[in-house]
C-alpha positions as CSV (number, residue, x, y, z in Angstrom):
1,M,-0.1,-0.2,0.1
2,R,1.2,3.4,-1.0
3,Y,1.2,6.1,1.8
4,K,-0.4,9.8,0.5
5,K,2.2,12.4,1.4
6,L,0.7,15.4,2.9
7,S,1.2,17.8,0.1
8,I,0.5,21.0,0.3
9,L,2.0,22.6,-2.7
10,S,0.6,21.9,-6.3
11,K,2.5,22.5,-9.4
12,R,3.1,25.9,-11.1
13,K,4.5,25.3,-14.3
14,N,1.8,26.7,-16.4
15,K,1.4,29.9,-14.4
16,V,5.3,30.9,-15.2
17,G,5.2,34.4,-16.9
18,Q,1.6,34.9,-16.6
19,L,0.3,38.0,-14.7
20,P,-1.8,38.2,-12.0
21,Q,-5.4,39.3,-14.3
22,S,-4.2,36.9,-16.7
23,Y,-4.5,33.7,-14.3
24,I,-7.8,35.1,-12.8
25,E,-9.2,35.1,-16.3
26,S,-8.5,31.8,-16.5
27,I,-10.6,30.4,-13.8
28,Q,-14.4,29.0,-15.3
29,K,-17.5,29.8,-13.9
30,D,-18.5,26.3,-14.0
31,Q,-15.8,25.3,-11.8
32,L,-18.0,26.8,-9.1
33,K,-19.1,24.4,-6.0
34,G,-19.4,24.8,-2.3
35,K,-21.4,27.4,-0.1
36,I,-21.5,31.1,1.2
37,E,-22.7,31.8,4.6
38,I,-23.3,35.4,5.9
39,F,-23.0,36.3,9.7
40,K,-24.4,39.5,10.3
41,F,-24.5,40.6,14.3
42,N,-23.9,42.9,17.0
43,S,-23.7,42.5,20.7
44,E,-27.5,42.5,20.5
45,N,-28.4,40.5,17.2
46,L,-27.5,37.5,15.1
47,Y,-28.9,36.9,11.5
48,M,-27.6,34.3,9.5
49,D,-28.0,33.3,5.6
50,T,-26.5,30.6,3.3
51,I,-26.2,30.7,-0.4
52,L,-25.9,26.9,-1.4
53,D,-25.5,27.6,-5.2
54,P,-22.3,29.7,-5.3
55,Q,-23.0,30.5,-8.7
56,D,-26.0,32.7,-7.2
57,I,-23.8,35.7,-7.4
58,S,-26.6,38.4,-7.4
59,K,-27.5,37.2,-4.0
60,L,-23.7,38.2,-2.5
61,E,-23.9,41.3,-4.3
62,S,-27.1,42.2,-2.9
63,I,-25.8,41.6,0.4
64,M,-22.5,43.3,-0.2
65,Q,-24.5,46.7,-1.3
66,K,-26.8,46.4,2.1
67,I,-23.7,46.2,4.2
68,D,-24.5,47.9,7.8
69,K,-21.6,50.0,9.7
70,K,-23.7,49.2,13.1
71,Y,-23.4,45.4,12.4
72,N,-20.0,43.2,12.3
73,Y,-20.1,40.6,9.6
74,I,-18.3,37.5,8.8
75,I,-19.0,36.1,4.7
76,N,-17.5,32.6,4.7
77,I,-16.8,31.4,1.1
78,D,-16.3,27.9,1.1
79,T,-15.8,27.6,-2.8
80,F,-13.5,26.1,-5.5
81,P,-11.3,29.4,-6.2
82,N,-13.0,31.5,-8.7
83,N,-12.7,35.0,-10.2
84,I,-16.2,36.3,-10.2
85,I,-16.5,36.6,-6.5
86,P,-13.1,38.6,-5.8
87,K,-14.6,41.0,-8.5
88,I,-17.5,41.3,-6.6
89,I,-15.9,42.2,-3.1
90,K,-13.5,44.7,-5.1
91,N,-16.4,47.0,-5.9
92,Y,-16.7,47.4,-2.1
93,I,-13.4,47.0,-0.4
94,D,-10.3,48.4,-1.4
95,I,-8.0,44.6,-2.7
96,D,-5.7,44.7,-5.3
97,D,-4.9,42.0,-8.1
98,F,-2.6,40.7,-5.9
99,I,-4.4,40.0,-3.4
100,I,-6.9,38.6,-5.9
101,E,-4.3,36.2,-7.3
102,D,-3.4,35.1,-4.0
103,L,-7.1,34.2,-3.2
104,L,-7.7,32.2,-6.7
105,N,-4.1,30.5,-6.1
106,T,-4.3,27.8,-2.9
107,D,-0.7,27.3,-2.9
108,Q,0.1,30.3,-1.2
109,R,2.7,30.5,1.9
110,I,1.3,31.4,5.4
111,K,1.7,35.2,5.5
112,F,0.4,38.5,6.7
113,E,-0.2,41.5,4.3
114,S,-1.5,45.1,5.7
115,R,-3.1,47.3,3.3
116,K,-4.9,50.7,3.8
117,G,-8.0,49.9,6.0
118,L,-7.6,46.2,5.4
119,V,-5.2,43.1,6.4
120,F,-5.1,39.9,4.7
121,I,-4.0,36.8,6.2
122,V,-3.1,33.3,4.5
123,I,-3.0,30.3,6.5
124,K,-3.3,26.7,6.5
125,T,-5.4,24.4,8.2
126,P,-5.9,20.4,8.6
127,V,-9.1,19.4,7.3
128,E,-8.7,15.8,7.6
129,Y,-6.6,14.1,9.9
130,D,-7.9,10.6,10.1
131,L,-4.7,8.5,9.2
132,E,-6.2,5.5,8.5
133,K,-8.2,7.5,6.0
134,I,-4.9,9.2,4.4
135,K,-3.2,5.9,4.3
136,Q,-5.8,4.5,2.2
137,D,-6.0,7.7,-0.3
138,Q,-9.5,8.2,0.7
139,V,-8.8,11.9,1.1
140,I,-8.7,14.6,-1.4
141,K,-6.4,17.1,0.3
142,I,-5.8,16.8,3.9
143,Y,-4.7,20.8,4.0
144,E,-6.8,23.5,3.2
145,Q,-5.7,27.0,2.6
146,M,-7.7,29.8,4.4
147,S,-7.5,32.9,3.1
148,I,-8.8,36.0,5.7
149,I,-9.4,39.9,4.5
150,A,-10.6,41.8,7.8
151,T,-11.3,45.3,7.5
152,D,-13.0,47.6,10.6
153,N,-16.7,45.5,10.2
154,I,-16.0,42.7,7.8
155,I,-14.2,39.6,7.7
156,F,-13.8,37.7,4.5
157,V,-12.8,34.3,4.9
158,F,-12.3,31.9,1.7
159,Q,-11.9,28.3,2.0
160,E,-11.6,25.6,-0.6
161,G,-14.8,23.8,-0.3
162,I,-13.2,20.8,1.3
163,E,-15.6,18.4,2.7
164,G,-14.3,18.4,6.9
165,D,-15.0,22.1,7.6
166,N,-12.8,23.9,10.0
167,L,-15.4,26.2,11.1
168,D,-17.9,24.2,12.4
169,P,-16.9,24.8,16.4
170,F,-17.2,28.9,15.0
171,R,-20.7,28.1,14.0
172,K,-22.0,26.1,16.8
173,N,-20.7,29.2,19.0
174,I,-21.4,32.4,17.2
175,N,-24.6,33.7,19.2
176,N,-22.1,33.3,22.5
177,L,-19.2,35.6,20.8
178,K,-21.2,37.8,19.0
179,Q,-20.6,40.8,21.3
180,N,-16.9,40.6,20.2
181,S,-14.9,42.5,17.7
182,I,-13.3,42.0,14.5
183,E,-9.9,41.4,16.0
184,F,-11.4,38.9,18.3
185,F,-12.7,37.0,15.5
186,V,-9.6,37.0,13.4
187,Y,-7.8,35.8,16.5
188,Y,-10.4,32.8,17.1
189,L,-10.1,31.9,13.2
190,I,-6.1,31.6,13.6
191,D,-6.7,29.6,17.0
192,L,-9.2,27.5,15.3
193,C,-6.6,26.4,12.5
194,I,-3.9,26.0,15.1
195,D,-5.9,23.5,17.5
196,R,-6.6,21.5,14.7
197,Y,-2.8,21.1,13.7
198,L,-2.6,20.3,17.7
199,A,-5.6,17.5,17.2
200,F,-3.2,16.2,14.4
201,M,-0.5,16.1,15.8
202,E,-2.1,14.0,18.7
203,D,-3.0,11.4,16.3
204,I,0.4,11.3,15.0
205,E,2.2,10.9,18.3
206,D,-1.0,7.8,19.0
207,K,0.4,6.4,15.8
208,L,4.2,6.8,16.3
209,R,3.6,4.8,19.4
210,Q,2.0,2.1,17.9
211,V,5.0,1.7,15.4
212,E,7.3,1.7,18.7
213,K,5.1,-1.1,20.1
214,K,5.3,-3.3,16.9
215,I,9.0,-2.7,16.3
216,F,9.9,-4.0,19.6
217,S,7.6,-6.7,19.7
218,Q,8.5,-7.7,16.5
219,E,5.2,-7.7,14.9
220,K,4.9,-7.3,11.1
221,F,4.6,-3.8,10.0
222,D,4.9,-1.4,6.5
223,I,8.1,0.7,7.1
224,E,6.2,2.9,5.0
225,E,4.4,4.3,7.9
226,I,7.7,5.8,9.7
227,Y,8.5,7.4,6.4
228,F,4.8,8.6,5.5
229,L,4.4,10.3,9.2
230,R,8.5,11.9,9.0
231,S,8.2,13.4,5.8
232,N,4.9,15.0,6.5
233,I,5.7,16.3,9.9
234,G,8.9,18.3,8.1
235,I,5.9,20.0,6.1
236,M,4.0,20.8,9.4
237,K,7.5,22.0,10.9
238,R,7.8,24.1,8.5
239,D,4.3,25.9,8.4
240,F,4.4,26.2,12.0
241,I,7.9,28.1,11.8
242,N,5.5,30.6,9.4
243,I,2.6,30.4,11.8
244,L,5.0,31.3,14.4
245,E,6.1,34.5,12.3
246,L,2.3,35.4,11.3
247,V,1.5,35.2,15.3
248,K,4.1,37.8,16.0
249,T,3.7,40.0,13.1
250,L,-0.1,40.2,14.1
251,K,1.2,41.1,17.6
252,V,2.9,43.9,16.4
253,S,1.5,45.5,13.4
254,Y,-2.5,44.4,13.9
255,F,-4.0,43.6,17.4
256,S,-4.7,46.5,19.9
257,E,-3.1,46.5,23.5
258,N,-6.5,44.7,24.4
259,M,-5.9,41.8,22.8
260,K,-2.4,41.1,24.3
261,Y,-3.6,38.0,26.4
262,Y,-5.8,36.5,23.2
263,T,-2.4,36.9,21.2
264,Q,0.2,35.3,24.0
265,D,-2.4,32.5,24.0
266,L,-1.7,31.9,20.2
267,L,2.0,32.3,20.7
268,D,1.8,29.4,23.5
269,H,-0.3,27.2,21.4
270,A,2.2,27.6,18.4
271,Y,5.5,27.1,20.3
272,K,3.2,24.3,22.1
273,M,3.3,22.9,18.7
274,L,6.5,23.5,17.5
275,D,7.9,21.5,20.5
276,M,5.6,18.6,19.8
277,L,6.9,18.9,16.5
278,N,10.7,18.8,17.6
279,N,9.8,16.1,19.9
280,V,7.9,13.9,17.1
281,D,10.7,14.3,14.9
282,D,13.7,13.1,17.3
283,F,11.2,10.4,18.2
284,T,11.0,9.0,14.5
285,S,14.4,9.4,13.8
286,Y,14.9,7.2,17.1
287,L,12.2,4.7,15.5
288,M,14.0,4.6,12.3
289,E,17.5,3.7,13.8
290,S,15.4,1.6,16.0
291,Y,14.1,-0.5,13.1
292,I,17.3,-0.6,11.2
293,S,19.3,-2.0,14.4
294,M,16.2,-4.6,14.6
295,I,16.6,-5.5,11.2
296,N,20.6,-5.8,11.7
297,S,20.5,-8.1,15.3
298,K,18.2,-10.2,13.1
299,F,20.5,-10.4,10.1
300,N,23.3,-10.9,12.9
301,E,21.3,-13.8,14.5
302,S,20.7,-15.7,11.2
303,V,24.5,-15.1,10.4
304,R,25.4,-16.5,13.8
305,I,22.9,-20.0,13.7
306,L,24.8,-20.4,10.5
307,T,27.9,-20.1,11.4
308,V,27.2,-22.6,14.6
309,I,25.5,-25.1,12.3
310,N,28.7,-24.8,9.7
311,T,31.1,-24.8,12.7
312,I,29.6,-28.0,14.0
313,F,29.9,-30.1,10.8
314,V,33.2,-29.0,9.7
315,P,34.8,-32.0,11.8
316,A,32.3,-34.7,10.3
317,I,32.9,-32.7,6.7
318,F,37.0,-32.9,7.4
319,I,36.9,-36.6,8.5
320,A,34.5,-37.8,5.4
321,S,37.0,-36.0,3.0
322,I,39.8,-38.2,4.6
323,Y,38.1,-41.2,3.8
324,G,36.7,-40.4,0.4
325,M,39.9,-40.2,-0.9
326,N,40.4,-43.3,-2.5
327,F,44.3,-44.1,-1.4
328,E,44.6,-48.2,-1.5
329,N,46.9,-48.3,1.9
330,M,44.5,-46.9,4.6
331,P,44.6,-49.6,7.5
332,E,41.1,-48.9,8.8
333,L,39.6,-49.6,5.2
334,K,39.7,-53.2,6.2
335,W,39.5,-53.1,10.1
336,K,36.1,-54.9,10.7
337,Y,35.1,-51.8,13.2
338,G,36.3,-49.0,11.0
339,Y,32.9,-47.7,10.0
340,F,31.7,-47.6,13.4
341,F,34.5,-46.0,15.5
342,T,34.8,-43.0,12.0
343,L,31.1,-42.7,12.9
344,F,31.8,-42.5,16.9
345,I,34.2,-39.8,16.0
346,I,32.0,-37.8,13.7
347,F,29.2,-37.7,16.7
348,S,31.7,-36.8,19.4
349,A,33.1,-34.0,17.6
350,I,29.6,-32.9,17.0
351,L,28.4,-33.4,20.8
352,F,31.5,-31.7,21.8
353,S,30.7,-28.6,19.8
354,L,27.1,-28.5,21.0
355,A,28.3,-28.7,24.2
356,Y,31.4,-26.0,24.0
357,F,28.8,-23.4,22.2
358,K,26.0,-24.0,24.6
359,Y,28.5,-23.5,27.3
360,K,29.3,-20.0,25.6
361,K,25.6,-19.1,25.2
362,Y,26.1,-19.0,21.4
363,I,22.9,-21.0,21.0
């Protein structure tokens, strides 16, 4: 069985040399799928609406035209990246073509950008961390890119329309959180992503413990399990270094003093994740070394057994070779008890060798 790698980046050969706008135009309308959710709220009221057909763009446009400054909005666009929705948004908030390109390319680096009146954040999050499903190649994509555009009273959340939504906890808790600021919801969305990583990491740790048990109990298992886990730990480690940079930048460039405890909470989770990744990375190296040592030990055991067997039969082979030389002047050949005496010598040598190896604990 081949193990699926938790790949993040897609090939960009066909995008080399193209301007942002040219790539935007290459997205087709018939590729739209997923849904659009609108949460409109203040400390007292909460209104929710869902566009199940993302091609029903007129409804989104109507909502954008009626944006009320007295309310905060979270608009979750959980669809395949397309050029139509960003262009509608561009009519109401000041986003440039470079942000639109980043929204359409779902292979962006985790980052933070600040523009006049808005911030743009790109982060990755695991949408499926059932390792059994991943190994059996039942998962289309493990990581999902989440792009966030935050203004004074609106947060746009762009997802890829992948099953296994990261925002389920947000939907459940929105009624209890509606009194919070836009800054808080930016924090909350990033915290959800980090929590998903932590849950993913716990599953990987459990899997590694199972692998360790199999190695030392000498159970049969697939060595690709270790390669699968180790290669993807490297991907997560690289991304979490970027997440840590993102949180530090948000602390300095975006979050207000009122958010300092929330920011510290994100930093604590990010550092915890990096510690877990470092520990698990070391643990996978230890498992690889243990597995190789176990294989070498089994090989050495086989060689030792073969050497002992060969040594036991060396006297018998030597004696048999002497009496197989067809010389005529060999007195024992005409001796009445020569055959039995020869057998006695052979078995005595074998028994002596067995006793010696037993004494030395070679067998």
